[in-house]
C-alpha positions in Angstrom: -137.1 332.9 121.7 -135.9 333.7 117.4 -137.7 336.0 116.0 -141.0 335.2 114.1 -141.0 336.0 110.2 -142.8 335.4 107.2 -141.1 333.1 104.6 -140.6 334.2 101.0 -143.0 332.7 98.7 -140.5 330.7 96.8 -139.2 328.9 99.8 -142.8 328.5 101.3 -143.4 326.9 97.5 -140.6 324.6 98.1 -141.5 323.6 101.3 -145.0 322.7 99.8 -143.4 321.1 97.0 -141.8 318.5 99.5 -145.4 317.4 100.1 -146.6 317.4 96.8 -143.7 316.4 94.8 -142.3 313.0 96.1 -140.1 312.1 92.8 -141.0 312.6 89.1 -144.3 310.3 89.1 -145.5 313.0 91.4 -145.2 315.9 88.6 -146.6 313.6 86.2 -149.8 313.0 88.2 -150.7 316.4 89.1 -150.0 317.9 85.4 -151.9 315.2 84.3 -154.7 315.2 86.3 -154.9 319.1 85.1 -154.9 318.1 81.8 -157.7 316.0 82.1 -160.0 318.5 84.2 -159.2 320.6 81.5 -161.6 318.2 79.1 -158.3 317.1 77.3 -159.2 313.6 74.9 -155.3 313.3 74.1 -152.4 313.4 76.5 -148.5 312.5 75.6 -146.2 312.2 78.4 -142.6 312.7 77.4 -139.9 311.5 80.0 -136.2 311.9 79.5 -133.6 308.8 80.4 -133.0 310.0 83.6 -136.6 311.3 84.6 -135.6 314.9 85.5 -137.0 316.5 82.0 -140.5 315.8 81.8 -143.4 317.0 79.2 -146.6 316.6 79.4 -149.1 318.1 76.2 -152.7 317.9 75.6 -155.6 319.1 73.6 -157.6 320.6 76.5 -159.3 323.8 76.9 -156.3 325.8 77.6 -155.8 329.1 79.2 -155.9 332.4 78.4 -152.9 334.7 79.3 -154.0 336.4 82.4 -154.8 333.0 84.0 -151.7 331.1 82.5 -149.5 333.7 84.9 -151.7 333.5 87.8 -151.9 329.6 87.7 -148.3 330.0 89.1 -149.4 332.0 92.3 -149.9 329.6 95.3 -153.2 328.8 95.8 -154.6 330.1 92.9 -157.2 327.8 91.2 -160.4 327.8 89.2 -161.7 324.9 90.9 -162.9 326.3 94.2 -164.7 329.2 95.3 -165.7 328.8 98.7 -165.0 326.3 101.6 -168.2 324.5 101.0 -167.0 323.7 97.6 -164.4 321.2 99.4 -167.3 318.9 99.9 -168.8 318.5 96.6 -165.7 318.1 94.7 -165.9 316.9 91.1 -162.3 317.7 89.7 -159.3 315.9 90.6 -157.2 319.1 91.4 -158.6 321.7 93.7 -155.7 323.0 96.2 -154.0 325.4 93.4 -150.3 324.2 95.0 -149.1 321.9 92.5 -148.0 324.5 89.4 -146.1 326.8 91.9 -144.5 323.7 93.7 -143.3 322.2 90.6 -142.2 325.4 89.4 -140.2 326.1 92.5 -137.9 323.1 92.2 -137.4 323.1 88.2 -137.4 325.2 85.3 -140.7 325.3 84.2 -142.4 326.5 80.9 -146.0 326.4 79.7 -147.4 327.0 76.3 -151.0 327.0 76.4 -154.0 328.4 74.0 -157.5 328.4 74.1 -159.7 327.0 71.4 -160.7 330.1 70.0 -157.7 332.3 70.7 -155.6 333.6 67.6 -152.4 332.7 69.4 -151.3 331.3 72.6 -148.9 332.3 75.4 -145.8 331.2 76.9 -144.8 331.4 80.9 -141.7 330.5 82.2 -140.8 330.1 85.7 -137.4 330.1 87.2 -136.0 331.1 90.8 -139.2 332.3 91.8 -139.6 334.7 89.0 -142.3 334.5 86.1 -142.4 335.7 82.8 -144.6 335.7 80.3 -144.9 336.6 76.2 -147.2 335.6 73.3 -146.4 332.7 71.4 -147.6 330.4 68.4 -148.7 326.8 69.8 -151.3 324.6 68.8 -154.9 324.8 71.3 -154.6 323.2 74.5 -151.4 323.1 77.2 -147.7 322.2 76.8 -145.9 321.8 80.3 -142.1 321.1 80.1 -140.3 320.6 83.2 -136.6 320.6 83.1 -133.9 319.9 85.5 -136.2 318.8 88.2 -134.5 319.1 91.7 -131.9 321.4 90.2 -132.0 323.9 93.3 -132.7 321.1 95.9 -129.9 319.2 96.0 -131.3 317.1 99.1 -134.3 316.1 97.2 -131.9 315.1 94.2 -129.8 312.7 96.4 -132.8 310.7 97.4 -134.1 310.3 93.6 -133.9 306.5 92.9 -132.3 304.7 89.8 -133.7 306.3 86.3 -135.6 302.6 85.7 -137.3 302.7 89.1 -138.3 306.2 88.8 -139.7 305.6 85.4 -141.5 302.5 86.6 -143.4 304.5 89.4 -144.4 307.0 86.3 -145.6 304.3 84.3 -148.1 303.2 87.1 -149.2 306.6 87.5 -150.0 306.8 83.9 -151.4 303.4 83.8 -154.0 304.1 86.5 -154.9 307.3 84.9 -155.5 305.7 81.9 -157.6 303.1 83.2 -159.5 305.6 85.4 -160.6 307.3 82.1 -160.3 305.4 79.6 -162.4 307.7 76.9 -158.9 309.7 77.5 -155.9 308.6 74.8 -152.7 308.3 76.6 -149.1 308.1 75.1 -146.0 307.6 77.1 -142.6 308.0 75.9 -139.5 307.4 76.9 -136.4 309.0 75.3 -138.6 309.3 72.4 -139.7 305.7 72.3 -143.1 304.9 73.1 -143.6 302.8 76.0 -147.4 302.6 76.5 -150.5 303.8 74.2 -154.1 303.7 74.9 -156.3 304.5 72.0 -159.1 306.3 74.1 -161.7 304.2 72.8 -163.9 304.1 75.9 -164.0 300.6 77.0 -162.3 299.9 80.6 -161.4 296.2 79.5 -159.6 297.7 76.5 -157.8 300.6 78.5 -157.0 297.9 81.4 -155.4 295.4 78.8 -153.4 298.3 76.2 -152.0 300.1 79.5 -150.3 296.8 80.7 -151.9 296.5 83.8 -153.3 293.2 83.0 -152.0 290.8 80.2 -155.4 290.0 78.5 -155.1 286.3 78.9 -157.0 286.4 82.6 -161.0 285.2 82.3 -162.3 288.6 83.5 -165.7 289.0 84.8 -167.7 292.3 84.5 -169.0 294.0 87.5 -171.9 296.7 87.3 -174.3 297.4 90.5 -176.1 300.1 91.4 -177.6 301.0 95.1 -178.5 303.5 97.4 -176.5 304.5 100.4 -178.5 305.0 103.7 -176.9 307.0 106.4 -177.3 306.0 110.0 -180.1 308.5 110.7 -182.1 306.4 107.8 -181.4 309.2 105.2 -180.6 308.4 101.8 -177.2 309.9 101.0 -177.0 309.4 97.2 -176.3 306.3 95.0 -173.3 303.9 94.9 -172.5 302.8 91.5 -169.8 300.2 91.2 -168.6 299.1 87.8 -165.1 297.0 86.8 -163.2 293.9 86.3 -162.7 291.1 88.8 -160.6 288.0 87.6 -161.8 284.7 88.0 -160.2 282.9 91.3 -157.4 281.1 89.1 -155.5 284.2 88.7 -154.2 285.9 91.8 -150.9 287.5 92.9 -148.9 287.5 95.7 -149.0 291.3 96.2 -151.6 293.8 96.1 -150.6 295.3 93.0 -153.0 293.7 90.6 -155.8 295.6 92.4 -156.7 298.9 91.3 -159.4 301.1 93.1 -160.9 304.5 91.6 -163.0 306.5 93.7 -165.0 309.4 91.6 -162.3 309.1 88.9 -159.5 309.1 91.6 -156.7 306.5 92.1 -156.7 306.0 95.9 -156.1 303.3 98.6 -159.4 302.4 99.5 -159.7 300.2 102.5 -163.1 299.1 101.9 -162.6 297.7 98.8 -159.4 295.6 99.7 -161.4 294.2 102.9 -164.3 293.4 100.5 -162.2 291.5 98.0 -160.4 289.9 100.7 -163.8 288.4 102.2 -165.2 287.5 98.6 -162.2 285.6 97.6 -161.2 284.0 101.2 -162.5 280.8 99.8 -161.3 280.9 96.5 -157.7 281.3 96.5 -155.1 280.5 98.6 -154.3 282.1 101.8 -151.8 285.0 101.5 -152.5 285.8 97.8 -154.7 288.6 96.3 -157.1 288.6 93.4 -156.8 290.8 90.3 -159.3 294.0 90.3 -160.0 297.1 88.6 -163.0 298.7 90.6 -164.3 302.0 89.7 -166.7 303.5 92.3 -168.9 306.5 92.1 -170.5 308.4 95.0 -171.9 311.4 96.0 -168.8 313.8 97.0 -170.6 314.7 100.0 -170.2 311.1 101.7 -166.5 311.2 101.3 -163.5 313.5 102.0 -160.3 313.8 99.9 -158.9 316.6 101.6 -157.1 314.7 104.4 -153.7 313.9 102.2 -151.5 316.3 100.4 -151.3 314.0 97.4 -154.8 312.9 98.0 -154.4 308.9 97.9 -156.5 308.6 100.8 -160.2 309.1 101.3 -162.5 309.6 104.5 -166.1 307.8 104.0 -169.3 308.7 105.9 -171.2 305.7 106.3 -168.5 303.5 105.7 -169.9 300.0 106.9 -173.2 300.8 104.6 -170.7 301.2 101.3 -168.5 298.2 102.7 -171.5 295.8 102.6 -172.6 297.2 99.1 -169.0 296.7 97.9 -168.6 293.2 99.2 -172.2 291.7 98.3 -171.9 293.1 94.7 -168.4 291.6 94.4 -170.1 287.8 95.6 -173.2 288.3 93.4 -170.8 289.0 90.5 -168.6 285.8 90.7 -171.9 283.6 91.9 -173.8 285.0 88.9 -171.2 284.1 86.3 -170.4 280.8 87.8 -174.3 279.9 87.2 -174.3 281.3 83.9 -171.6 279.1 82.8 -173.4 276.2 84.3 -176.9 277.3 82.6 -175.3 277.1 79.4 -173.9 273.9 79.5 -177.1 272.4 80.6 -178.8 274.1 78.0 -176.7 272.3 75.6 -177.2 269.2 77.0 -181.1 269.7 76.8 -180.6 270.7 73.0 -178.8 267.8 72.2 -180.6 264.9 70.4 -179.4 261.4 71.9 -180.3 258.3 69.5 -181.6 255.7 72.2 -181.8 252.9 69.8 -178.7 252.9 67.9 -177.8 250.3 65.3 -175.2 250.4 62.8 -176.7 250.7 59.1 -175.2 248.7 56.0 -173.5 251.8 55.0 -171.9 252.6 57.9 -168.1 251.9 57.8 -167.1 248.4 58.7 -164.8 249.7 61.5 -167.8 251.3 63.4 -169.9 248.4 63.2 -167.2 246.1 64.7 -167.0 248.6 67.5 -170.5 248.5 68.3 -170.7 244.4 68.4 -167.7 244.6 70.8 -169.4 247.3 72.7 -172.7 245.8 73.2 -171.1 242.2 73.8 -172.0 241.0 77.5 -169.1 242.3 79.6 -169.6 241.7 83.5 -166.3 242.8 84.9 -167.4 242.0 88.5 -163.8 241.8 89.6 -163.4 245.4 88.7 -166.4 246.7 90.8 -165.2 244.7 93.6 -161.8 246.6 93.5 -163.3 249.7 93.4 -165.3 252.0 96.3 -168.2 253.8 95.5 -168.5 256.8 97.7 -172.3 257.5 97.5 -172.2 257.7 101.3 -169.5 260.6 101.0 -171.6 262.6 98.5 -174.4 262.2 101.2 -176.8 260.1 99.3 -178.0 256.8 100.8 -176.4 253.6 99.5 -178.3 251.9 96.9 -178.9 248.0 97.2 -178.5 247.4 93.5 -174.8 248.4 93.6 -172.1 246.2 94.8 -169.9 248.3 97.6 -166.9 246.7 98.8 -164.4 248.3 101.0 -160.7 249.2 100.2 -159.4 246.5 102.3 -160.6 243.9 100.3 -159.4 244.8 97.4 -156.1 243.1 97.5 -157.6 239.8 97.0 -158.9 240.8 93.6 -155.3 242.3 92.2 -155.1 239.7 89.4 -158.5 240.4 88.2 -158.1 244.1 88.4 -154.9 244.1 86.5 -157.1 242.4 83.7 -160.1 244.7 84.2 -157.7 247.8 83.8 -156.5 246.6 80.5 -160.0 246.0 79.3 -160.8 249.5 80.5 -157.7 250.9 78.3 -159.2 249.1 75.4 -162.2 251.0 76.1 -160.3 254.4 76.2 -158.8 253.4 73.1 -162.1 253.4 71.3 -163.6 256.3 69.5 -167.0 255.0 69.1 -168.2 254.8 72.3 -171.5 254.9 73.2 -173.7 257.9 73.4 -175.4 256.4 76.9 -174.2 254.5 79.7 -177.0 251.5 80.0 -178.1 248.9 82.3 -176.6 246.2 80.0 -173.2 247.8 79.9 -172.7 249.7 82.9 -168.8 249.8 82.9 -168.6 251.5 79.3 -167.0 254.8 79.5 -169.1 257.7 79.2 -169.1 260.0 76.4 -170.2 263.7 74.9 -174.0 264.1 76.2 -174.0 260.6 78.1 -176.3 260.2 81.1 -175.6 257.5 83.7 -178.7 255.7 84.7 -177.7 253.7 87.8 -179.6 250.3 88.3 -182.3 252.1 90.3 -184.4 253.9 87.6 -185.9 256.2 90.6 -182.2 257.4 90.8 -181.2 260.9 89.4 -179.2 260.7 86.0 -175.8 262.5 85.9 -174.3 264.1 82.7 -171.5 265.5 80.9 -171.1 268.5 79.7 -171.7 268.8 75.8 -168.9 267.7 74.0 -167.0 266.0 76.9 -165.7 262.3 77.1 -164.0 260.5 79.9 -160.7 259.3 78.4 -158.6 258.4 81.3 -158.2 257.9 85.1 -154.8 258.1 86.4 -153.3 257.0 89.6 -157.0 256.9 90.8 -156.7 260.6 91.3 -156.7 262.5 88.3 -159.7 262.3 85.8 -158.9 263.2 82.3 -161.8 264.6 79.7 -161.3 265.2 76.2 -163.4 268.4 75.6 -164.2 270.2 72.3 -161.2 272.7 73.3 -159.0 270.2 73.9 -157.9 268.6 77.4 -159.2 269.0 81.0 -157.9 267.2 84.0 -159.9 267.0 87.1 -158.6 266.2 90.5 -161.2 264.4 92.4 -160.5 265.2 95.9 -160.2 268.9 95.1 -163.7 268.7 92.8 -165.3 266.8 95.6 -163.9 269.2 98.4 -165.5 272.1 96.6 -168.6 270.3 96.3 -169.2 269.6 100.0 -167.8 273.2 100.8 -170.6 274.7 98.8 -173.3 272.4 100.2 -172.2 272.9 103.4 -172.7 276.7 103.1 -176.1 276.4 101.8 -177.1 274.1 104.9 -175.9 276.9 107.1 -178.1 279.4 105.1 -181.5 277.3 105.8 -182.5 278.9 109.3 -184.3 276.3 112.1 -183.0 272.9 109.9 -179.6 272.7 111.3 -180.8 269.8 113.1 -181.5 267.8 109.7 -177.9 267.9 108.8 -176.2 266.9 112.0 -176.1 263.7 113.7 -176.4 263.4 117.4 -173.6 260.8 119.1 -174.9 258.1 121.5 -171.5 257.3 122.5 -168.0 259.8 122.5 -164.6 259.3 123.0 -162.2 261.8 124.3 -160.9 264.3 121.8 -157.2 264.4 123.4 -156.5 267.9 122.5 -153.5 269.9 123.0 -153.5 272.5 125.2 -153.4 275.2 122.3 -156.2 273.1 120.3 -158.4 273.1 123.5 -157.8 276.8 124.0 -159.0 277.6 120.7 -162.1 274.9 120.7 -162.9 277.3 124.4 -162.7 280.6 122.1 -164.6 279.1 118.8 -167.2 276.7 120.4 -170.0 279.2 120.0 -168.9 279.5 116.2 -168.8 275.6 116.0 -172.1 275.2 117.1 -173.6 276.9 114.4 -172.0 274.4 112.1 -173.5 271.4 113.8 -171.1 270.7 116.3 -171.6 270.1 120.0 -169.1 270.2 122.5 -168.6 269.2 126.4 -165.6 269.1 128.6 -165.5 266.3 131.4 -165.4 268.0 135.0 -163.0 265.6 136.5 -160.8 264.9 133.3 -161.0 268.2 131.8 -161.0 266.4 128.4 -163.2 267.6 125.5 -165.6 265.3 124.1 -168.3 265.9 121.1 -172.0 264.9 121.1 -173.1 266.3 117.7 -171.2 266.4 114.5 -172.3 267.7 111.1 -173.7 264.9 109.2 -170.7 264.7 106.5 -168.4 263.7 109.5 -170.6 261.0 111.1 -169.2 258.7 108.7 -165.6 259.2 109.3 -163.0 259.2 112.2 -163.9 262.2 113.5 -161.4 263.0 116.3 -158.2 263.4 113.9 -160.7 265.7 111.5 -161.5 267.8 114.8 -157.7 268.0 115.9 -156.7 269.4 112.3 -159.5 271.7 112.3 -158.8 273.2 115.5 -155.1 273.5 114.4 -156.4 275.2 111.1 -158.4 277.8 113.4 -155.2 278.5 115.7 -154.2 281.5 113.8 -157.6 282.8 112.5 -159.4 285.9 113.0 -162.3 285.0 114.9 -164.5 286.7 112.3 -163.3 284.2 110.0 -164.0 281.0 112.3 -167.4 279.7 110.2 -165.2 279.9 106.9 -162.1 278.3 107.9 -164.0 275.5 110.1 -166.2 274.9 106.9 -162.8 274.7 104.7 -161.7 271.9 107.4 -164.5 269.9 107.5 -165.1 269.8 103.7 -161.5 269.0 102.9 -161.2 266.1 105.3 -164.5 264.9 104.4 -164.2 264.5 100.4 -162.9 261.6 98.8 -159.1 261.1 99.1 -156.6 261.0 96.3 -155.7 257.5 95.4 -158.8 256.1 96.7 -160.3 254.1 93.6 -163.9 255.5 92.2 -166.2 253.4 89.7 -167.2 255.1 86.5 -170.6 255.5 87.7 -168.8 257.7 91.0 -166.9 259.6 88.7 -169.5 260.7 86.4 -171.8 261.6 89.5 -168.7 263.6 91.3 -168.1 265.8 87.8 -171.6 266.2 87.1 -172.5 267.4 91.0 -168.9 269.4 91.0 -169.7 271.2 87.9 -173.3 272.2 89.1 -171.8 274.2 92.1 -171.8 277.7 91.8 -168.3 278.2 92.3 -166.0 275.4 90.8 -162.9 276.8 89.3 -161.4 276.2 92.9 -161.3 274.5 96.1 -162.0 276.4 99.2 -158.3 276.6 99.9 -157.7 278.4 96.5 -156.3 275.3 94.4 -157.2 274.9 91.0 -159.9 271.8 90.4 -159.1 271.4 86.8 -156.0 271.9 84.4 -157.1 273.0 80.9 -154.9 272.5 77.4 -156.2 273.7 74.4 -155.8 272.2 71.3 -153.5 274.9 70.3 -151.8 274.8 73.5 -151.1 271.0 73.0 -149.8 271.7 69.4 -147.3 274.2 70.5 -145.9 271.8 73.7 -145.2 269.0 70.8 -144.4 271.6 68.0 -142.2 274.1 69.8 -141.3 277.0 67.7 
């Protein structure tokens, strides 16, 4: 057995440095955090081309000569006085290992001066020796690190390329600048400024100035406060969540667009990641991740930051309670943002004055008068209505006797008339003097800004376009074109209807005791003809699917599965392939997400299909109901419902620089 002996301090510090200093970015993190703890409002980080020489300067409180020397001793800290302080930490650093660890693997010089001192101090550390002397310097602290890893060649060998190492430094400073938006940061590489923040205190400005987000994203502010209740029914302080989350149209293929800050410390927070995954699960594509910057403030007693040398991970008390609060806050934020947008355009439409009895006066241009006469002339295009399908049933409304509904297989007999009506419709698209209201006398006139379509049955609801919108085209029975005050919007009919049905299905599931009203009992059924994998999935998810309105039974003799009850949205379709596809979609889904994935599948397969022609009344109804949904940017699978082209973007496309 070898003899036991105590390691010299400089060797022990080098071993500790292996835990604290992984790469140059670790040095920057530790020293900048010390600057923040010292109350600095301006911090400058200068990095050499090879990332081995670093300078961190701040205007913080500084240190007196005695403290400056003592700070280079292992486990010397001003932030802890007793073991109990570990459970009430309000600072970023607390171990007293950063300075001695960094000094043990570099040539370290510190210039520091307190605000009221007549002069400062210069402390140098090299080869385990510390020297100090008076020096002239500005109030605050300057830390100079030279030849990082010069005495640890094995560590130096594992440094990556300079561009890679600087990328890690940039990410570190970026996250600190966002965590502390009231602090001004300036990051330089080889004397060139790479990142600068103003320290204005605005989180959104810090996020954009640091380059974490481009500024082109549609960001929604998050602000939530609640109490944390422990398992003993005792209040464990408040939870405060603030930050920014992007609308579902913006996402990434990795989690690098998510930044979580807990009590001012950038950490990996599995609770926040899990909450984001859940909230965006039916808003963005599978395998994609949202963009979010979230700052969580908790009572220090409910978290433990002393479980990892780099303080990148946390341990929570009442973790489930914290997760539920985060998840609900994020879901509520996105929902309320969509509702505010919907309310805004509804309010604008209510304020709009529509002239009911329009007629051209003598002093109006002749062109307008001619268009008015053309518009009010009788135009009963029966062939056009015959060639289209009204999907009223698919929108869960009873068919009206006053409207003609003809199935698609009848359309080919009217192809010549269809071509004629299409020409006439194109002529209507070209008219800029379209009516302000669709009337009974002219049911097929295209709706315009502020239009209200009134079906022939006066007891029906009216459907409105947003203020300033004009239906101006319908391409391939799929894409609906709208002129808007901002430019052009293109809506895909299937995706828009899928989102509408999905939100309706979710709402139905939230109404206790009323499931039977939204289901259809089947008098007869046919075998579903499931594969072995589909049958096994059905067996495992049968209980979850019953909550969506399904009821299945298995024939004891043939072992075939049959369905005896369906959600009402599937009552009018060929349900066997729908169920088969739904079960295929659920094959690789976690059991906790069965409900959402099944609901997505039902909505997708119940929605109007692309290529299926719609009447103008149906288009109007589809778009109006889609816009009324709480979350209408994407379909449940994350595909965008609309594409927007601003007038500026259209101009740039036609006039490239």
